[in-house]
Structures are given as C-alpha cells and as structure tokens.
C-alpha positions in Angstrom: -10.7 25.9 25.9 -14.2 27.1 25.1 -13.1 28.7 21.8 -11.4 25.6 20.5 -12.3 23.9 17.2 -13.6 20.3 17.6 -12.1 17.8 15.2 -12.7 14.1 14.7 -10.1 11.9 13.1 -11.4 8.5 12.0 -8.3 6.2 11.9 -5.2 6.1 14.1 -2.8 4.8 11.4 -0.1 6.9 9.7 -2.4 9.4 8.1 -4.2 10.0 11.4 -0.9 10.6 13.1 0.3 13.0 10.4 -2.9 14.9 10.7 -2.4 15.4 14.4 1.2 16.5 13.7 0.0 19.0 11.1 -2.7 20.4 13.4 -0.1 20.8 16.2 2.1 22.9 13.8 -0.9 24.9 12.7 -1.8 25.6 16.4 1.7 26.9 17.1 2.0 29.0 14.0 -1.4 30.6 14.1 -2.3 30.5 17.8 -5.3 28.2 17.2 -7.1 25.9 19.7 -8.0 22.4 18.7 -9.9 19.7 20.5 -9.1 16.5 18.7 -10.7 13.1 19.1 -9.2 10.1 17.4 -11.3 7.0 16.8 -9.9 3.6 16.0 -10.6 0.1 17.3 -6.9 -0.9 17.0 -4.0 0.4 19.1 -2.5 3.7 18.1 -0.3 3.5 15.0 -1.0 0.0 14.1 -3.7 0.8 11.5 -4.7 -2.2 9.4 -1.2 -3.1 8.4 1.3 -2.5 11.2 0.2 -4.8 14.1 3.3 -5.7 16.2 2.3 -9.3 16.6 2.6 -10.2 12.9 5.5 -12.4 11.6 8.7 -10.6 10.8 8.8 -12.1 7.3 6.0 -9.6 6.4 7.9 -6.5 5.5 7.2 -2.9 4.4 7.3 -2.2 0.7 9.0 1.2 0.8 12.6 1.8 1.9 13.0 2.4 5.6 14.9 5.7 4.9 11.7 7.2 3.5 9.6 6.7 6.7 9.6 9.6 9.2 7.3 11.3 11.7 7.7 14.3 13.9 9.6 12.0 16.3 12.3 11.5 13.7 13.2 8.8 11.2 12.4 5.2 11.3 16.0 4.3 10.8 17.1 6.4 13.8 14.4 4.7 15.9 15.7 1.3 14.8 19.3 2.2 15.8 18.7 4.2 19.0 15.6 2.5 20.5 15.5 -1.0 19.1 19.3 -1.4 19.0 19.5 -2.7 15.5 23.0 -3.0 14.2 24.3 -1.6 10.9 23.8 -2.2 8.1 20.1 -1.8 8.5 17.8 -3.9 6.4 16.2 -1.4 3.9 12.8 -3.2 4.2 12.2 -4.0 7.8 9.2 -5.9 9.3 5.9 -4.2 9.3 5.7 -4.9 13.0 8.8 -2.8 13.4 7.0 0.1 11.7 4.1 -0.4 14.0 6.3 0.0 17.0 7.7 3.2 15.5 4.3 4.6 14.7 3.0 3.8 18.2 5.9 5.6 19.9 5.4 8.5 17.4 1.8 8.8 18.5 3.0 9.0 22.1 5.5 11.7 21.2 2.9 13.7 19.3 0.6 13.7 22.3 3.3 14.4 24.9 4.4 17.4 22.8 1.1 19.0 22.0 0.9 22.8 22.0 -0.8 24.3 25.0 -3.9 25.1 23.0 -4.4 21.5 21.7 -5.9 18.4 23.3 -6.1 14.9 21.9 -8.4 12.2 23.2 -8.6 8.6 21.9 -11.7 6.4 21.7 -10.7 2.8 20.9 -13.8 2.0 18.8 -15.1 2.2 15.3 -17.5 4.9 14.4 -20.4 3.2 12.6 -23.0 5.9 12.5 -22.7 9.5 11.3 -24.8 10.6 14.2 -21.9 9.9 16.5 -20.0 12.8 14.9 -22.6 15.5 15.4 -20.6 17.4 18.0 -17.6 17.9 15.7 -17.1 20.9 13.5 -14.6 19.1 11.2 -14.2 15.4 10.4 -11.3 13.6 8.7 -11.8 10.1 7.4 -8.4 8.4 7.2 -9.3 4.7 7.4 -7.0 3.3 4.8 -7.9 0.0 3.1 -11.5 -1.1 3.5 -11.9 -4.7 4.6 -12.1 -7.0 1.6 -15.3 -8.9 1.0 -14.2 -12.4 0.1 -16.0 -14.7 -2.3 -17.9 -17.4 -0.4 -15.6 -20.2 0.8 -12.4 -18.2 0.5 -10.2 -17.5 3.5 -9.0 -14.1 4.6 -5.2 -13.9 4.1 -4.6 -12.3 7.4 -7.1 -13.8 9.8 -8.1 -17.1 8.1 -4.9 -19.0 7.5 -5.3 -21.1 10.6 -8.0 -22.9 8.5 -5.3 -24.2 6.1 -4.2 -27.7 7.3 -0.7 -28.9 6.9 -0.4 -30.8 3.6 -3.3 -29.0 1.9 -3.3 -27.9 -1.7 -3.9 -24.2 -1.5 -5.1 -21.9 -4.3 -4.3 -18.2 -3.8 -6.5 -15.7 -5.5 -4.0 -12.9 -6.3 -0.4 -12.7 -7.4 0.8 -9.5 -5.8 2.1 -8.4 -2.4 -0.7 -9.9 -0.3 -0.2 -13.2 -2.1 3.5 -13.2 -1.1 2.4 -12.4 2.5 0.1 -15.4 2.5 2.8 -17.7 1.1 5.3 -16.6 3.8 2.7 -16.9 6.6 2.0 -20.5 5.5 5.7 -21.4 5.4 8.1 -19.3 7.5 5.1 -18.4 9.7 4.7 -22.1 10.5 8.3 -22.7 11.6 10.0 -23.1 8.2 13.4 -21.4 7.7 15.0 -19.6 4.8 18.8 -20.4 4.7 21.6 -19.9 2.3 20.8 -23.3 0.8 17.1 -22.6 0.2 13.9 -23.2 2.2 14.0 -25.7 5.1 10.4 -26.9 5.8 8.9 -27.5 9.2 6.4 -30.1 8.1 3.5 -27.8 8.8 3.3 -26.2 5.4 0.7 -26.8 2.7 1.8 -29.4 0.1 1.6 -26.8 -2.6 0.4 -23.2 -3.2 -1.0 -22.0 -6.5 -1.1 -18.2 -7.0 -3.6 -17.1 -9.7 -4.2 -13.7 -11.4 -6.7 -12.3 -13.9 -3.7 -10.7 -15.7 -1.7 -14.0 -15.8 1.2 -12.1 -14.3 3.1 -12.4 -11.0 4.3 -9.1 -9.5 7.9 -8.3 -10.3 10.8 -7.3 -8.1 11.1 -3.7 -7.0 13.6 -1.8 -9.2 16.9 -1.0 -7.4 17.3 2.6 -6.2 18.0 5.2 -8.9 21.7 6.1 -9.4 22.9 9.7 -9.5 23.4 9.4 -13.3 19.9 8.0 -13.7 18.5 10.7 -11.6 20.0 13.3 -13.9 18.5 11.5 -16.9 15.0 11.3 -15.4 15.0 14.9 -14.3 14.9 15.9 -18.0 11.7 13.9 -18.4 10.2 15.1 -15.1 10.3 18.7 -16.4 8.1 17.7 -19.4 5.3 16.1 -17.3 3.4 19.3 -16.5 2.8 19.9 -20.2 1.4 16.5 -20.9 -2.2 16.6 -22.3 -3.0 12.9 -22.9 -2.2 9.4 -21.6 -0.6 8.7 -25.0 1.9 11.5 -24.5 2.7 10.2 -21.0 3.3 6.7 -22.4 5.6 8.0 -25.1 7.5 9.9 -22.5 7.9 6.8 -20.3 9.2 4.8 -23.3 11.8 7.5 -23.9 12.8 7.5 -20.2 13.1 3.7 -20.1 15.3 3.7 -23.2 17.5 6.4 -21.8 17.9 4.5 -18.4 18.5 1.0 -19.8 20.3 1.8 -23.0 17.9 -0.7 -24.7 14.7 -0.3 -26.7 11.6 -0.8 -24.6 8.2 -1.7 -26.2 4.9 -2.2 -24.4 4.6 -5.8 -25.5 7.6 -6.6 -23.2 5.1 -6.3 -20.3 2.9 -9.1 -21.6 2.6 -12.1 -19.2 5.5 -14.6 -19.6 5.0 -18.2 -20.5 7.5 -19.0 -17.7 6.8 -16.6 -14.8 9.2 -18.3 -12.4 12.1 -17.8 -14.9 11.0 -14.2 -15.5 11.1 -13.6 -11.8 14.6 -14.9 -11.6 15.6 -12.8 -14.6 14.4 -9.7 -13.0 16.9 -10.3 -10.1 19.7 -11.1 -12.5 19.2 -8.1 -14.7 17.8 -5.2 -12.6 18.0 -2.7 -15.5 16.4 -4.7 -18.3 13.8 -2.7 -20.2 10.9 -4.0 -18.1 12.5 -2.9 -14.9 13.6 0.4 -16.4 10.1 1.5 -17.4 9.0 0.5 -13.8 11.9 2.6 -12.4 10.8 5.6 -14.7 7.2 5.3 -13.5 8.2 5.1 -9.8 10.7 8.0 -10.0 8.4 10.2 -12.1 5.4 9.3 -10.0 5.2 12.4 -7.8 5.3 14.6 -10.8 2.7 12.4 -12.5 0.4 12.6 -9.5 0.7 16.4 -9.4 -0.2 16.6 -13.1 -3.0 14.1 -13.3 -4.8 14.4 -9.9 -8.1 16.4 -9.8 -8.4 16.2 -13.6 -10.2 14.3 -16.4 -7.0 12.4 -17.0 -7.2 10.8 -13.6 -10.6 9.4 -14.4 -9.8 8.1 -17.9 -9.9 4.4 -18.6 -6.5 4.8 -20.4 -4.8 6.1 -17.3 -6.4 3.4 -15.1 -5.1 0.7 -17.4 -1.6 2.3 -17.5 -1.4 2.3 -13.7 -2.5 -1.3 -13.5 0.1 -2.3 -16.1 3.0 -0.5 -14.5 2.3 -1.0 -10.8 3.7 -4.6 -10.8 7.0 -3.4 -12.3 7.3 -0.2 -10.2 6.1 -1.0 -6.7 6.8 -4.7 -6.4 8.4 -6.6 -3.5 12.0 -6.0 -2.5 14.7 -8.4 -3.5 14.7 -10.3 -0.2 11.0 -11.2 -0.7 11.5 -12.3 -4.3 14.4 -14.6 -3.3 12.1 -16.2 -0.8 9.4 -16.8 -3.4 12.0 -18.4 -5.7 13.2 -20.6 -2.8 9.6 -21.8 -2.2 9.4 -22.6 -5.9 12.6 -24.5 -5.8 11.3 -26.4 -2.7 8.2 -27.4 -4.7 5.8 -25.4 -2.5 4.8 -22.7 -5.0 3.6 -23.6 -8.4 2.8 -21.1 -11.2 1.1 -23.6 -13.4 -2.4 -22.1 -12.9 -1.3 -18.4 -12.8 -3.4 -17.4 -15.8 -6.3 -19.9 -15.4 -7.7 -21.8 -12.5 -9.1 -24.5 -14.8 -7.8 -27.9 -13.5 -6.2 -26.4 -10.4 -6.1 -29.2 -7.7 -6.5 -26.8 -4.8 -8.8 -28.1 -2.0 -8.9 -24.7 -0.2 -8.6 -21.1 -1.4 -7.2 -18.0 0.1 -8.4 -14.6 -1.2 -5.3 -12.4 -1.3 -6.9 -9.6 -3.2 -7.4 -6.3 -1.3 -10.5 -4.3 -1.5 -10.7 -1.9 -4.5 -10.1 1.8 -3.7 -13.1 4.0 -3.1 -16.0 4.1 -0.7 -18.2 1.0 -0.4 -22.0 1.0 0.3 -22.9 0.7 3.9 -19.7 2.3 5.3 -19.3 5.4 7.4 -17.8 7.1 4.3 -21.0 6.2 2.3 -23.1 7.8 5.0 -21.1 11.0 4.8 -21.6 11.1 1.0 -25.3 10.4 1.2 -25.7 13.3 3.6 -23.3 15.8 2.2 -22.6 14.8 -1.5 -25.4 12.6 -2.5 -24.4 12.8 -6.2 -21.2 10.9 -5.2 -22.8 8.3 -2.9 -22.3 4.6 -3.8 -25.2 2.4 -4.6 -24.2 -1.1 -5.3 -20.4 -0.9 -5.8 -17.4 1.2 -4.5 -17.0 4.7 -5.9 -14.0 7.1 -6.0 -14.6 10.1 -3.8 -13.9 13.4 -5.7 -12.4 15.8 -3.2 -10.8 19.2 -3.5 -7.0 19.7 -3.3 -7.4 20.4 0.5 -9.1 17.1 1.0 -12.6 18.5 1.6 -15.7 17.4 -0.3 -16.6 20.1 -2.8 -18.8 22.9 -1.6 -18.3 22.4 2.2 -15.6 22.6 4.9 -16.7 19.9 7.4 -15.8 16.5 5.9 -12.3 15.7 4.5 -11.0 12.4 3.1 -7.4 11.1 2.9 -6.2 7.9 1.4 -7.5 5.1 -0.9 -11.1 6.3 -0.9 -10.1 9.1 -3.4 -8.0 6.9 -5.7 -7.5 7.3 -8.7 -8.9 10.9 -8.7 -6.0 11.7 -6.3 
C-alpha cells in the first residue's frame, strides 16, 4: 500500500472511533488508501469517561437511544449482547457504554475496506516529533486532565483518600459533583432503596457541594412531546436569521412561554435560597418555566450551534454567559440521579448550607469536582501543534480556544485537525 495516505488519530474514545468509521466510508466511496495509526494509553473505546471498571451508579447523561456507531445502536447491543431486559433504562452506566464502544472498535477494524489499515499504539503522544511520518493528524483527546488546587483530591482517582466519617467539601455542584457523592456512598457499599438510602457505614459523615454560582445543577428536562416539537420547530426556523445574543434570548423566552404556558423571566434562574427544595420542585413540575427554557435551549441547540459556530457571536462574552446560565437547566442529570441526591440529603449525608460560600464550612478534606476548562492548555501536545503551525493561537499561561475551519483543520493548512472540547465555544 505504497500510495496510501498516513493518518494519526490521537485518542481512541468515541471521536477517534467515528473518525475511523468515516475514513472507512471515504475509502469505499472514493477508492482511497489509508494507513491509520491510533494512539491512546487506555483501552479502545474507554476514553477518559467510559472505563468498564467504574461503579454502575455513574451513568451517561444522554439518552441511550441517541448513542450509535457503525456497529448499530447502544440499545440493540444492550438487548442482544448484554441480555438486558425491557424496559431499558434510558440512562445506563457509563461502563456499559465503554463495553459498547470497545466492541464497536473491534467491529470497525474487522470490517475495514481492503485499502485501509488500522494499527494501535497504547501510549500517549507527548512530543510533536513523534508524528513526523504522518501526512495528517487528528487530535481527539476529549477533556484535558484537570489541574487541582493544592490539597484537593481528584474526583475519579483520589477518593480512596477520603476516610469513613470525614467531613467532605466538594468544589463543584454539577455532574462530576454528583459522581463523587455516589462514589463515596453507593460506591462504598451503600444502597438506594424505595425507602431512601441505606448506609454501609463507610460513607463520609457529610458532603458539602459548593459553587461559584451558588446553584446546584437541575434535573434534565423530560423528552419533548410531539406537540412541543411542533411548537419549537417554529422557533427553530427563526434561528438562522438571529444577529445578536439579545435576539436569541428573546426567542428563548418566547419558546419557553409557548411550551410551559407560563411567563418566563430571566430572574427565575437566579440561585434559590433553598436549593434542596428547588431540586425537589424540578422533579414535581417538569414543565415549570425554568425547565421549559432549559428544554427550549436543548431542543434548539443543534440549530444554535449551526448559527453561532465559527462566528463573532461564538466568541462574545454575552453568548458565553448565556451558555453558562442555561447549561444547568438543559443538560443536567437524569431523574434517577436527582432522586439519589435527594435521598442522600434526606439521609443527612449531603448538605447545601455552603453551596454559595465556603466560609465556615466544616470540611476537613476537599474533592475538586470541577473539570478542566475547554481549550488547549500550555505544555500539551495540542499546544505544541499550535506553536508550530498556528503560533498566533498558541497558549501562553492559560488555556485557549482553538479556532478551526468547518472541516476541523487549522486555518491555512491541511495537516492538523482538532475535534472536541479544545475548540469550544468557537464550535
């Protein structure tokens, strides 16, 4: 295969898999030869999030029916391979997704076109010089590792340092915070039952989530109904003509009002004085105005992405603030996870008293449940690429958003492509 194009894919998670699947299709359609090498220190498909040895209480945050690869759908895999019985849980364990992605990788390799090869190197690429032989390089590494404040534990690898009976502060009040709470409770032998949480005795005495916003993430809105879909389609058609963030906000208000039948105002998203009660209310009333604007944002999101990406709007502070405001209402945890948090509150294990301020918090150990910000950080492989190919974008002392072309390539060249969080919010 001397005329083959050599391609390096950095990252064997979902994006790396989909890249190989797309290259396979391109090979078949256009009679192209590809020699692909995939680099990742973790097993195929696991990425940073889908290790199969993590607790089953850690679940995915998108509905299972939306996950598919060239192998087929995740739900079919759960029925036919794993033998799960109906009705399937809409939000299965992340470990289950890891199994699916791993088998999907095997399927992709076993069904390569005759003019394609894929080799795997189970290691990290740390130096740009290691990629000299490749004509094209795709960086699809997902979340960068978080750099934790001194003395704070990693929420995935450091929880063994939390002793039973400890008072635990949790920096963060979003999905990773919930993961840490569940790892320190159900992950230590506790059980969630119809009567609440049954402790094992290995739990912390209490956990105190904290957030700069003073808000705890809200329940994921229930799926859109057929009638709501018709309503939201009318607003979706208006999005391509939006010229400002203010116009987008006005459209979202109108969409939320139309869905809920109640008047929504932006001050409704201000932090509650009783976050535990607010969390319970979000379960009891899934179409209250706050949830309805989250639903509108989620359902209109693909159209918003198409309109805003690669434009000045994507880089505006107003759009950034809007995304931060609506994300907790649109992409929060599923109902099953919120019920577990409420059960832990009822059991006295989770306390929101210091959500808005850590002053006076009695924690004797802290967990940093805040993920790394999007972008490329100094000292990484991505930073090396930018310094060599797009020095005007290279990070100096903090992460930077990579501005790419719609095809994923860095502007002005055809060798390096980026996919994922490193280009948020520009994409």
